[in-house]
C-alpha angles and dihedrals in degrees: 000000000000122000126202129131094188127060101196143154109164147136109257139170107269116220114199111214117208110222093345130112112188118211120204126258097034141094115235127185114229134184113217117197108151113102093230092050091047091053090047091054094048093050091045094052090055093048096050107286101264115134140160115240128193136168113263118244109229119316099325113097088198091063115075137163115266094238118062141133141277107234143179122220119236140170103019115199122175117207129211092259092053095258117142122220112202142166117228115207103203111211111171141355113259140194115225105223102180140348105238100178134025101176134095082000139335121287122178144183107245139172132199119258114211121226117231120222119194104211093198096066109012094100091054093048091049090049091051094047092046091051092052089049094050089052091050093047090050088058094049133069110282114282109174094175094060091041092054091050090048094054094044099048104105097160113084093219091051092048093050092047091048094050096043093047101042112024107034094082095151097045113111126228093262091053094049092047090052089056092053092052093057107102097189108079093204090055090046090054091047089056094044090051089054091050092049091051087051091051091049091048091054091050092049093052093045097046097024092232 
């Protein structure tokens, strides 16, 4: 089964995120401080709020990974120092085909990448990932908000996004990006389960649980 709620090929503003991989469907708070990025956000809000987002490669904001997310801007707050605090509602995975503009900010031609859901094993993969997440939460300080979200996530894409965004604290940028690039949601959940097990093993060794 293929999942996508957007059939889109379009040119969009491209917001490079330093150290952040956004997983659809999720909402992520982001602080925007670079002048070019602030102008991008201001213009995008006027034109409807849809943007392409992708993790930045290294220190160059003009260099992004080729797989990112289609996102909608929400809750714009401007601080005294000019920094913007925004919420990005990630909608779908996207492929960035071509950067079409670099000044005053990046724009790119993108198309939506559908997620593939294997109905024959998705329930098992969700159960396994949820079990690993419960074990990890049991070893951490109480966090009822995350636990409630974990138990209520009945959509496999939502569960994968929740676990990747909130529980993989030791995963580096490359590992997170690799998760985003996996089209098969069952495979994504298997990889997330392995990373959760690794996180738990580290905790157990450190605290001798």
